[in-house]
C-alpha positions in Angstrom: 30.4 16.2 84.4 32.6 18.8 82.6 31.4 21.5 80.1 31.3 20.8 76.3 32.4 23.3 74.5 33.5 24.1 70.5 35.5 27.0 68.9 33.7 29.1 66.2 36.4 30.2 63.2 36.6 31.7 60.0 39.2 30.5 58.0 39.3 30.0 54.2 41.7 27.3 52.5 44.4 28.6 50.5 44.9 25.2 48.8 41.2 25.2 47.2 41.6 28.7 46.9 44.8 28.5 44.7 43.5 25.6 42.7 39.9 27.5 41.7 42.2 30.4 40.5 44.2 27.5 38.6 41.0 26.4 37.2 39.5 29.8 36.1 42.8 30.5 34.5 42.5 27.3 32.6 38.9 27.7 31.8 39.9 31.9 30.7 42.7 30.8 28.4 40.8 28.4 26.4 37.2 29.8 26.4 36.3 31.1 23.0 34.7 34.4 24.4 38.0 35.2 26.5 40.3 34.9 23.3 42.0 38.3 22.2 40.7 40.4 25.4 43.5 40.5 27.3 41.3 38.5 30.2 43.5 36.8 33.0 43.3 36.0 37.0 46.1 35.1 39.1 46.7 35.3 43.2 49.1 36.8 44.6 49.9 36.3 48.0 46.2 37.1 49.6 45.1 38.8 46.9 43.1 37.6 43.5 43.4 40.0 40.9 41.4 40.1 37.9 42.3 42.2 34.4 40.8 42.4 30.9 40.4 44.8 28.7 36.5 45.5 29.4 34.6 45.8 31.9 32.2 43.1 31.1 34.9 40.8 30.7 36.4 41.6 33.9 32.8 40.7 35.1 33.0 37.4 33.2 36.5 36.9 34.7 34.5 37.4 38.1 32.1 35.2 37.4 34.0 32.0 36.2 36.1 32.5 39.3 32.8 32.2 42.1 31.7 29.8 40.0 35.3 27.6 40.6 35.2 28.8 44.1 31.7 27.4 45.1 32.4 24.3 43.3 36.0 23.6 45.9 33.6 24.3 48.4 35.3 28.1 49.5 33.0 30.4 50.8 32.5 33.4 48.3 32.4 35.7 51.9 35.8 34.9 52.3 36.2 37.7 49.1 36.8 41.5 49.9 36.5 43.2 46.8 38.2 46.4 46.4 35.5 49.4 44.8 32.7 47.6 45.7 32.8 45.2 43.0 33.5 47.9 40.3 35.9 46.8 38.0 38.7 50.3 37.8 40.5 51.4 35.1 43.8 50.9 35.0 45.6 52.0 31.6 44.1 50.8 28.6 42.6 47.5 30.9 39.9 47.0 34.1 41.2 45.5 36.9 39.3 44.1 40.0 40.8 42.6 42.7 39.3 40.6 45.7 41.4 40.1 48.9 41.1 37.3 51.0 39.7 37.8 54.5 40.0 35.2 57.6 39.4 35.4 61.1 36.0 36.5 62.7 36.3 40.7 63.1 35.4 41.9 66.9 32.4 43.5 65.6 31.1 40.5 64.4 32.2 38.3 67.1 30.5 40.6 69.1 26.8 40.2 67.1 27.4 36.3 67.4 27.5 36.2 70.8 24.8 39.0 71.3 23.0 36.4 68.8 24.0 33.5 70.8 23.1 34.9 74.5 19.6 36.4 72.8 18.5 33.4 70.9 20.5 30.4 72.2 19.5 27.8 74.9 20.3 29.7 78.2 23.0 27.3 79.5 25.4 28.4 76.5 28.0 31.2 77.1 30.3 32.7 74.3 33.6 33.9 74.8 35.4 36.3 72.0 39.0 35.0 72.0 40.9 37.2 69.1 39.7 36.6 65.8 37.4 33.3 67.2 34.6 32.3 69.9 34.3 29.8 72.2 31.2 28.8 72.9 30.7 26.4 76.1 27.8 24.3 77.6 27.1 21.6 80.3 24.5 19.9 77.2 26.4 19.0 73.9 22.5 19.7 72.9 22.7 22.7 74.0 26.0 23.3 71.7 24.7 21.9 68.5 21.5 23.6 68.5 23.6 26.9 68.8 25.5 25.3 65.5 22.4 24.9 63.9 20.8 28.6 64.9 24.4 30.1 63.4 23.8 27.6 60.0 20.8 28.9 59.5 21.5 32.8 60.2 22.8 35.3 57.2 26.1 36.2 58.9 28.9 38.4 57.2 31.3 35.9 57.7 32.1 32.3 56.6 31.7 30.0 60.0 33.2 26.7 60.4 32.8 25.4 63.8 36.2 23.9 64.9 37.6 21.6 68.2 34.1 19.9 69.2 34.6 18.5 72.9 
């Protein structure tokens, strides 16, 4: 019997992110507590820029954005904040930028591979292939056990499982 396998990837659905940003922008433009504070959120390329005239309002914009992303099924682990998530002053306004991150870094890939080797079933092998991992085994049950283990683990990246064969 041939080996079964699946890939572990970390990808973000850009269309869902764009939809979430548009919904957040619409809510910010209509909510009473955002009137006259210059609050805005916009997506340009891989960066989501949030602006307002006070630090608290920028954090409120971030909260609205995070709510919309979660509702659309986008993990907040895909967002990397500049300046440790603290708004910075830019002229008369406060800004906060979040960059969308995709792919599994080599450091995280090594950590996941080691976790599979140490805690997973013995027949399972993990190979790092660029920014993803390929997990192989003769037993599909062992592969499903690995998936369950990784879903339960508290990792720094959002994982998806693809190419299950």
